[in-house]
C-alpha positions as CSV (number, residue, x, y, z in Angstrom):
1,M,0.2,-0.1,0.0
2,A,3.1,2.1,0.6
3,E,3.4,3.4,-3.0
4,D,-0.9,4.1,-2.9
5,I,-0.8,6.6,0.6
6,S,0.4,9.6,-0.6
7,H,-2.0,9.1,-3.7
8,I,-5.0,8.7,-1.5
9,L,-3.9,11.6,1.2
10,N,-3.2,14.2,-1.3
11,H,-5.3,13.8,-4.7
12,L,-7.9,10.7,-4.6
13,G,-11.6,12.1,-4.6
14,E,-10.4,15.8,-5.4
15,E,-11.7,16.8,-8.6
16,R,-9.7,20.1,-9.3
17,E,-10.4,20.6,-12.7
18,K,-14.5,21.4,-11.3
19,Y,-12.7,24.0,-8.6
20,F,-10.7,26.4,-10.6
21,G,-8.1,24.1,-10.2
22,S,-7.7,24.8,-6.1
23,V,-5.1,22.4,-4.4
24,S,-7.0,22.6,-1.3
25,P,-10.6,21.1,-2.0
26,P,-13.5,23.9,-1.5
27,V,-15.7,24.1,1.8
28,F,-19.2,23.6,0.6
29,Q,-20.5,25.3,3.5
30,S,-24.2,24.9,2.3
31,S,-27.0,22.9,4.0
32,N,-28.7,22.3,0.6
33,F,-28.8,22.2,-2.8
34,C,-31.0,23.7,-5.9
35,F,-32.1,22.0,-8.9
36,E,-33.2,23.7,-12.4
37,T,-35.8,20.9,-13.3
38,V,-38.2,18.6,-11.7
39,E,-36.4,15.5,-12.9
40,Q,-33.0,16.8,-11.5
41,M,-34.3,17.2,-8.1
42,R,-36.0,13.5,-8.6
43,Q,-32.7,12.0,-9.8
44,A,-30.8,13.7,-7.0
45,L,-33.3,12.7,-4.6
46,K,-32.7,8.9,-5.8
47,Q,-29.0,9.1,-5.3
48,E,-28.8,11.3,-2.0
49,N,-25.8,8.5,-1.1
50,S,-23.6,10.4,-3.7
51,I,-25.4,13.4,-5.0
52,P,-25.9,16.8,-3.1
53,F,-29.1,17.2,-2.1
54,Y,-29.3,18.1,1.5
55,T,-26.4,18.0,4.1
56,R,-27.2,15.7,6.2
57,G,-27.2,13.2,3.6
58,Y,-24.2,14.1,1.2
59,N,-22.0,16.9,1.1
60,P,-19.5,17.4,-1.6
61,T,-16.4,18.4,0.7
62,V,-17.3,15.2,3.1
63,G,-18.0,13.0,-0.3
64,V,-14.2,13.7,-1.1
65,L,-13.2,12.8,2.9
66,R,-15.2,9.6,2.5
67,K,-13.3,8.3,-0.5
68,K,-10.2,9.0,1.2
69,V,-10.9,7.0,4.2
70,A,-12.6,3.9,2.1
71,A,-9.5,3.6,0.5
72,L,-7.4,3.7,3.1
73,E,-9.3,1.3,5.0
74,G,-9.4,-0.8,1.6
75,T,-12.8,-0.7,2.0
76,E,-15.7,0.2,-0.9
77,D,-17.4,2.7,1.4
78,A,-17.0,4.7,4.0
79,L,-19.2,7.3,6.2
80,I,-18.4,10.1,8.1
81,F,-19.8,11.3,11.4
82,G,-20.0,14.1,14.1
83,S,-18.2,11.7,16.6
84,G,-16.2,8.3,17.0
85,S,-19.1,7.0,19.4
86,A,-21.9,8.3,16.8
87,A,-20.1,6.3,13.9
88,M,-19.8,2.9,16.5
89,A,-23.8,3.4,17.6
90,A,-24.9,3.3,14.0
91,G,-22.6,0.1,13.1
92,V,-23.9,-1.8,16.2
93,M,-27.4,-0.7,15.5
94,S,-27.2,-1.5,12.1
95,A,-26.2,-5.1,12.7
96,V,-28.8,-6.0,16.0
97,K,-32.0,-6.1,16.9
98,G,-34.4,-6.3,20.2
99,G,-34.0,-10.3,21.2
100,E,-30.3,-10.7,19.8
101,H,-27.0,-11.3,21.0
102,V,-23.5,-8.9,21.1
103,I,-20.2,-10.6,21.8
104,C,-17.9,-7.8,23.2
105,V,-14.6,-7.4,24.2
106,K,-13.5,-6.4,28.0
107,K,-12.7,-2.7,28.5
108,P,-13.4,-1.3,25.6
109,Y,-13.9,2.7,24.8
110,S,-16.1,3.8,27.5
111,W,-18.9,5.0,25.6
112,T,-19.0,2.0,23.3
113,N,-19.2,0.3,26.8
114,K,-22.5,2.5,27.8
115,L,-24.2,1.9,24.2
116,L,-23.8,-2.2,24.7
117,N,-25.3,-1.9,28.5
118,K,-27.2,1.2,29.4
119,L,-28.8,1.9,26.2
120,L,-29.6,-1.2,23.5
121,V,-30.4,-3.3,26.9
122,R,-33.5,-1.0,27.2
123,Y,-34.4,-2.4,23.5
124,G,-33.7,-5.9,24.5
125,V,-30.3,-7.0,23.1
126,E,-28.2,-8.7,25.2
127,T,-24.4,-8.3,25.4
128,T,-21.6,-10.6,26.8
129,M,-17.9,-8.6,28.1
130,I,-15.3,-11.2,27.7
131,D,-11.4,-11.4,27.7
132,G,-10.4,-11.0,23.7
133,T,-7.2,-12.3,23.9
134,D,-8.4,-16.0,23.9
135,I,-10.3,-17.2,20.8
136,E,-12.2,-19.9,22.9
137,N,-13.7,-16.8,24.7
138,F,-15.1,-15.9,21.5
139,R,-16.1,-19.9,20.8
140,A,-17.7,-20.4,24.1
141,A,-19.9,-17.0,23.8
142,I,-21.6,-17.7,20.7
143,K,-25.2,-18.4,21.1
144,S,-28.0,-19.2,18.4
145,N,-28.8,-15.4,18.6
146,T,-25.5,-14.2,18.1
147,K,-25.2,-11.4,15.5
148,L,-22.3,-9.2,16.1
149,I,-19.0,-9.5,17.6
150,I,-17.1,-6.0,18.7
151,L,-13.6,-5.6,18.6
152,E,-11.0,-3.0,20.0
153,S,-7.7,-4.0,18.9
154,P,-5.6,-2.8,20.9
155,N,-7.9,-0.7,23.2
156,S,-6.9,2.2,24.2
157,I,-5.5,2.4,27.9
158,T,-3.9,-1.3,28.5
159,F,-3.4,-2.4,24.7
160,E,-5.1,-5.7,24.8
161,M,-5.4,-7.2,21.4
162,Q,-7.2,-9.9,19.7
163,D,-6.4,-12.6,17.1
164,I,-8.5,-10.5,14.3
165,R,-7.9,-13.1,11.4
166,A,-9.2,-16.1,13.9
167,V,-12.1,-14.1,15.1
168,A,-13.1,-13.1,11.7
169,A,-12.7,-16.6,10.5
170,L,-15.0,-17.7,13.1
171,A,-17.8,-15.2,12.9
172,K,-18.2,-16.3,9.0
173,Q,-18.7,-19.7,10.0
174,H,-21.7,-18.8,12.1
175,N,-22.9,-16.0,9.8
176,I,-22.1,-13.1,12.5
177,T,-21.4,-9.7,11.9
178,T,-17.8,-8.1,13.2
179,L,-16.8,-4.5,13.7
180,I,-13.5,-3.5,15.1
181,D,-12.0,0.0,16.5
182,N,-8.8,0.7,14.6
183,S,-8.4,3.8,16.4
184,Y,-5.4,2.9,17.7
185,C,-3.1,1.9,14.8
186,T,-4.9,3.4,11.9
187,P,-4.9,1.1,8.4
188,L,-1.2,2.6,8.2
189,F,-0.4,0.2,10.6
190,Q,-3.3,-2.6,10.8
191,R,-5.4,-3.5,7.9
192,P,-8.4,-5.4,9.7
193,S,-10.1,-5.2,6.3
194,E,-7.7,-7.8,4.6
195,M,-8.2,-9.5,8.0
196,G,-11.6,-10.5,7.2
197,I,-13.6,-7.6,9.2
198,D,-16.8,-6.7,7.9
199,M,-17.2,-2.8,9.8
200,I,-13.9,-0.9,10.8
201,V,-14.8,2.0,13.0
202,H,-12.6,4.8,14.3
203,S,-12.3,7.9,16.3
204,A,-11.2,10.6,13.8
205,S,-10.5,12.9,16.3
206,K,-7.5,11.1,17.0
207,Y,-5.0,10.5,14.2
208,Y,-7.2,11.0,11.0
209,G,-7.9,14.7,12.3
210,G,-4.2,15.3,13.8
211,H,-4.2,18.5,15.1
212,S,-6.9,18.3,18.1
213,D,-9.3,21.0,16.2
214,I,-12.2,18.5,15.4
215,V,-14.6,15.7,16.9
216,A,-15.3,13.1,14.2
217,G,-16.0,9.4,13.4
218,V,-15.8,7.3,10.6
219,L,-17.7,3.9,9.5
220,C,-15.9,1.7,6.4
221,G,-17.4,-1.4,4.7
222,S,-18.6,-2.8,2.0
223,K,-20.8,-0.8,-0.6
224,K,-24.0,-2.5,0.6
225,R,-23.7,-2.4,4.1
226,I,-22.7,1.1,4.2
227,S,-25.8,2.0,1.8
228,E,-27.7,0.2,4.3
229,I,-26.8,2.3,7.3
230,F,-27.0,5.4,4.9
231,K,-30.4,4.8,4.4
232,S,-31.2,4.1,8.4
233,E,-28.9,5.0,11.4
234,F,-27.2,7.8,9.5
235,M,-29.9,9.7,8.1
236,T,-32.4,8.8,10.8
237,L,-30.4,9.5,13.6
238,G,-28.4,12.4,12.0
239,G,-25.0,12.5,13.8
240,I,-22.8,13.9,10.9
241,I,-19.9,16.1,10.5
242,S,-19.9,20.0,9.2
243,P,-18.2,20.9,5.7
244,H,-15.7,22.7,7.6
245,D,-14.6,20.0,10.2
246,A,-14.4,17.3,7.0
247,W,-12.3,19.9,5.4
248,L,-10.4,20.1,8.5
249,M,-9.9,16.4,8.5
250,I,-8.8,16.5,4.6
251,L,-6.1,18.7,5.5
252,G,-5.3,16.6,8.4
253,L,-4.9,13.3,6.3
254,R,-2.0,15.2,4.2
255,T,0.5,14.6,6.6
256,L,-0.8,11.4,8.3
257,Q,1.9,9.4,7.3
258,V,4.4,11.4,8.2
259,R,3.1,12.1,11.8
260,M,2.2,8.1,12.4
261,E,6.0,7.1,11.4
262,R,7.1,9.8,13.8
263,T,5.2,9.2,16.7
264,N,5.4,5.6,16.3
265,S,9.4,5.9,16.3
266,T,9.8,8.3,18.9
267,A,7.3,6.2,21.2
268,A,9.4,3.3,20.8
269,K,12.1,5.3,22.0
270,V,10.2,6.7,25.0
271,V,9.1,3.1,26.0
272,E,12.7,1.7,26.1
273,Y,13.7,4.3,28.7
274,L,10.8,4.0,30.6
275,E,11.2,0.1,31.0
276,N,14.4,0.9,32.3
277,H,13.6,3.9,34.9
278,P,13.8,1.9,38.3
279,K,10.7,4.0,39.2
280,V,8.8,2.6,36.7
281,E,6.4,-0.5,37.4
282,K,4.8,-1.6,34.7
283,I,4.9,-0.9,30.7
284,F,1.9,-1.4,29.0
285,F,2.5,-1.4,25.0
286,P,2.1,-3.8,22.4
287,F,5.5,-3.8,21.0
288,S,7.1,-4.0,24.3
289,K,9.2,-7.4,24.2
290,N,7.6,-8.0,27.9
291,N,4.3,-8.0,26.6
292,P,2.6,-11.2,26.4
293,Q,0.9,-10.8,23.2
294,Y,4.2,-9.5,21.6
295,E,4.1,-12.3,18.7
296,L,0.6,-11.5,18.1
297,A,0.9,-7.8,17.7
298,K,4.2,-8.1,15.6
299,S,1.8,-10.6,13.3
300,Q,-1.0,-8.1,13.2
301,M,0.5,-4.8,13.5
302,S,3.0,-3.2,11.1
303,G,3.6,-0.5,13.8
304,T,2.1,1.4,17.2
305,G,1.6,4.7,16.9
306,G,2.3,7.2,20.0
307,M,0.4,5.5,22.9
308,F,1.2,3.4,26.0
309,S,0.5,3.4,29.6
310,A,3.0,3.2,32.7
311,Q,2.4,2.3,36.3
312,I,4.8,4.1,38.2
313,K,6.2,3.1,41.9
314,A,4.7,5.5,44.2
315,D,3.9,5.3,48.0
316,D,0.3,7.4,47.7
317,I,-1.7,9.4,44.8
318,A,0.2,12.8,46.0
319,A,3.1,11.1,44.4
320,V,1.6,10.5,41.0
321,E,0.4,13.9,41.0
322,R,3.5,15.5,41.6
323,F,5.1,13.4,38.7
324,C,2.0,14.9,36.4
325,N,2.5,18.3,37.4
326,S,5.7,18.6,36.7
327,L,5.9,17.4,33.4
328,K,6.0,20.3,31.0
329,Y,6.2,18.8,27.3
330,F,3.0,16.7,28.2
331,L,-0.2,18.4,28.3
332,M,-2.9,16.9,30.8
333,A,-6.1,16.2,28.4
334,C,-8.1,12.9,27.8
335,S,-7.9,12.9,23.9
336,W,-4.6,11.8,21.7
337,G,-3.5,11.6,18.2
338,G,-2.5,15.3,17.8
339,H,1.1,17.1,17.2
340,E,1.0,17.6,21.1
341,S,2.1,15.0,24.1
342,L,-0.3,14.1,26.4
343,I,-1.2,12.4,29.7
344,F,-4.1,10.9,31.3
345,P,-3.5,10.1,34.9
346,T,-6.3,7.3,36.3
347,C,-6.5,9.2,39.3
348,T,-7.8,12.1,37.9
349,L,-11.3,9.5,38.3
350,Y,-10.5,9.3,42.0
351,D,-12.9,11.1,44.4
352,S,-15.0,12.0,41.4
353,Q,-18.4,11.1,40.2
354,N,-16.9,8.8,37.5
355,Y,-14.6,6.8,40.4
356,G,-15.5,3.3,40.4
357,A,-16.0,3.5,36.6
358,T,-12.8,1.9,36.4
359,E,-10.9,-1.0,37.5
360,L,-7.4,0.8,37.1
361,P,-5.3,1.3,39.7
362,W,-4.5,5.2,40.6
363,N,-0.3,5.1,39.8
364,H,-1.9,3.9,36.2
365,I,-1.1,7.1,33.3
366,R,-1.7,7.0,30.0
367,F,1.1,8.5,27.6
368,Y,0.5,10.0,24.1
369,V,3.6,10.9,22.2
370,G,3.3,13.3,20.1
371,L,5.7,15.5,17.8
372,E,8.2,16.7,19.8
373,E,11.6,15.7,19.6
374,P,12.3,12.3,21.3
375,D,15.3,13.6,23.8
376,T,13.2,16.8,25.0
377,I,10.2,14.1,25.6
378,I,12.6,11.6,27.6
379,E,14.2,14.3,29.9
380,D,11.0,15.7,31.1
381,L,9.9,12.4,31.8
382,K,13.3,12.0,34.0
383,K,13.0,15.6,35.8
384,A,9.4,14.5,36.7
385,L,10.3,11.1,37.8
386,E,12.8,12.9,40.3
387,K,9.5,14.3,41.9
388,V,8.5,10.7,42.8
């Protein structure tokens, strides 16, 4: 795919001859589109998934983005949403109805968990949460009414993985739809469509956007499946992205490859430093040789991006807070995937209304390494660890 990435990111879907040779695609900041004849309007309405009629359905700026994202994922089509949780909800709801059963890996993104175990249970959808590190747990959880398996590989805080090929093969044996959250790797480092997965979801606020300036989600799949979701969940729930945010995401995609390569290489150096530091208790990172799933990671991922977690050796929460508060180049924030390095300390959840929603210990910290120089990041960590 390497030879095609630059074409996808910089040229695919951009019909510049229609836009006065504009290098950057225009923002079609219009809610609706007009027609000269009734027949033109009639035909546009029949093809609302691909022809401008009303921006809730198809907008030309968003259309450029859809082509790029589908091509990156190696799928036939894609839909762009106003958030990753909206994309996940549409994908899940398209695959199940009342009385049916879902299998999902434990510790998914929190809003995926709430969708399954707080919202859909109201409508008679049952979910079994399993340890996804063993294929036999999937096999044991399958029921006669199982319609969907949800993967998140790796997950976004302790980075457990699933054997994607094995799960996809098992699901096909039982005619079960599969969906994966591929936000951690992006298709540059992991290709679920080539491993047999039916639907791929991203929080596009992360690497796809790349600049911490948009909230967005994507859902990728076959043309048939995406067309059905468009007519139902997408149009009905209306969780769309604005044309301007779609344009910002297109600009973010221009640098996706170089950003991913940079954050991937820097994270590896930072992890190596921390694994050898006496004040670090444990590292959670797919490509760590101490990871029991290291061989699986290497077999289905070509890179990791910039995110990992660590548990530091500290006597109390106050020591963890001193460490976090001393960092100069890591901002404290909840997301990841932008140019800036970030931390999310689990102790933030303690003594808050969300306490109890996590089983993670108070010394657990999620790190995202941005585009700063590796030596700068490592020196920052070194000085902050001296405060512990």
